[in-house]
C-alpha positions, 0 to 999 in steps of 0.5 A: 468135285465137292464132297457131300457134307457130313451130318453133325453126329455122323460116326457117333454110336449111341446105346439107348436103354431108355423107355417111354418119352423123355430119353427115347425122344433124345435118341430119335432126335440124335438119329436125325443128326446122323448118330447111329442109335441102337435101342436095347429093349428087354424081352419081357418088358415092352417099352410102354409106348409100344403098347396101347396105353399111349394112344391108338395103333396105326389105322386103329389096327393092332394086326398080328404084331401090335407092338410094332404099330404104335404111332407114338413109338414111331415118332419117338424112336424113328431112325433107330435100330432095335436089339432085344437083349435080356440085360439081367442075365450074364450073357446079355450083360456081356453082349452089352459090354462088347457093344459098349467098347464100340460106342460113344454114348449110353442113354438110360432112364431107370431108377438109380438102383437098376444100373447099380444092381447090374454093375453097369453104373457110370463109375464101372463103365468108365473103367472100360471106356474112359471116353464114355458119355452117359446120360442118366435121366431120373425123376429126382436125380441119382442122389439125395433123399428123393432119388429112389422115388418113382415119378411121372409127368403128373407128379413132376409138374407138381414138384417142379413148381409149375402147377402151383401157378397154372389154373384159373382164378380162385381155383385149384392148381391144374396140370399143364399138359400131357407128359410136359416135363418129359419134353423139357427133360429131353431138350435139356438132356440134348443140350447137356449131351452136346456140351459133353461131346464138345468137351470130349472132342477137345479133351478125349474125356467122357462125362456122366450127365445126371439129369433130375427132371423136376429140377428143369421146372425151376427155370420155367417159373423165374418170375414167381421165384423173383417175386417171392424173393423181392416182396414175399408175395405170390402171383395169382392163378389167372388161366389164359389171361396176362397180368399186364396186357388187357385184352389178352385171352382166348376168345370163342370164334364162329363155329363149333369149339373154335377159338382165337388168342388175342393179346394187346400190349400197347394203347395204340394197338387197343385203339386199332382193335377198337376201330376194327371192331367198329367201336372207335369210341372205345379208344377214348373211353377213360375206362379202356384208353390206357393199360392201367384202366383196362386192367381195372375193367378186365371183364368188361374188355373181355366181354366186348372182345368176345362179343366181336370174335364169336361172329367171325371165323378164327382164320379171318381174325388171325389174318386181320389182326396180324395185318394190323400189328396185333398178336393173334393166333387161332387155337389149332387142333391136331387136324389143323396142325397137320394141314397148316400151310406154315408147318408144311412150308417149313417141312416140319412134317416128314413123310417116312416110309413104313413097312407095307401095308402102312406105307408113308406117314407124316412124322414131326421133324424138328423146329429148326432147319440146317442150311448146310446139313441134311438133318432129317428122319433117316428111317421108320422106327424099328420093329421089335428085335429087327436088327438083332442078327445085324448087330450080333453078327456084323457089328460084334462078329459073333458066330451063327452058333453063338447067335443061335444059342442066345436066341435059344436061351431067350437072351435075344428074341424078336417077339415080346415074352409079355406083349400085354393086351391089345385092341382097337379104340372104341371110336364111337364111344370116344366120340360120344365122350368127347375124347375124340372130337372128330374122325376123318376116314379119308385122312390119308387123302387129306394129307396127300397120302392117297393110294398112290403114296404121294408124298406132298408134305415135303417143303417146296424148297430146300433153302 
C-alpha cells in the first residue's frame, strides 16, 4: 500500500509577524507547500491590506466586518492561522516566546528598531532556540546609514536603480508598477529561506536572513551596470521598444483600448511579417531589409506595423504571428487573465471556499506545478483572531482562565481596536475617471462560479 507523499514543508511551523505585501506573501506561499503559518496580528494596528487602502472589499461590500473582506488580504495570507496578540506588552511577549519554542521560522518586516526595542531581535531569540531561522525584511537592510529609513515601493524602485532606465524617450523616469519591489523581495526571501532550511536539515544550525529590499534591484539592471563599467555610457529610456530588435513595440489593435506586443528578432521574421501584412516588397526594401537599417528607420517601421494591426483583432494577431514563428502576445487586462484558457489549463487560479455568503472565489496559485506533490492553497485567509483559542489552548496548553485573562486585558482579541474607515467604492465615479475600465455585474457566472458554486477553474488534468 503506497503512502501519501508529504509536502516539502510539512512539519514546519512559521510565526509571521509581517504586514502588507512582500513577507506576508512569503508566508502564504509557504502554506501552499505544507508549512503551518501563524499570522500574529496587533490588536491596535490592522495589516494595511485588511483595510480599504489596497483595493475593494469582496463584492464591494464591507459588511459588518470589513477587515475580513479584503480581496488582496485573502490572496497574500491564504492558508494561515490568525493570532491577535499585543507584542508590546509583557504578557504578549511571553506568549510569543512560548510559541517560538515550538516553531522553526520567524518572519518580520518591522524597521530594525522595533524588534530590538522588544528584545526580540535574532541574537536574543537564537539564545532560546539555536535552530531558529529568522527572516527580517527591511527597505535598506538592518545595518548602515540608511537602515532606519522608512520605505515603500515608489522610493525603493528609485533607489534600486530600475526607475532610471524605465520611461519614454526624452521623458522623466517612470515607475515600473504597483509594489513591484515587494514581489521581488518575496521571491528572493523564499530562495534564502529554502537555503537556510537545507542548511538546518544538514547541520541543525539556524540562520538570520537580513534582506534589504533595494539591493534586489541591482540584479535587474545588469546591462546598464556593465555598460557603465565598459564605456561609461548609459542606456537611454526607450519605453516599450527594444534597443536592437525592430519592430519590437506595443501596437494598437482593433477595438477599444486593445493592444498587442510584437517582437521581430531576425531578418527572416521581418520577411515573414511583410508577407503577412501583404506587403512583401518591404522584405527587399533597403531601408528595412536588415536589422541595422530597420533601427535607423524605427519610426517608419512602427508606423507600418501599427497601420496593419489597428484593423485586426488582438487575439487573431496573436495566433497568426505565433503560428509563423514571430513572438506576439495580446495585452491582457484583469478580465482577460481570469478568463485565459492557458492559465485555466495550468490550474493557475484555484477556487478557495470562503465563509458564507462569499462562497468559492479564484485566487492566484503558483507559476509552477509539482508532479509528485500536491502543492495548493490549503484554505482561505483567516478572519481576524480566528485561531486565538486553538493556538492558546491546544498548542500552548493554556487554561481557560489564562485565556480569559488575556482577552480581558486586551492582550488577545478578535476585533480590531482601531479598525479605521471602511466603505464601498464609488464605481460610477471610478468608471468616469478611468480608474476602472469596466464592471461586470455577472462576473461570478463568467468565471463559472454561479449560484450553484460550480468550481470550474480547476485544471482539466493533474499530470
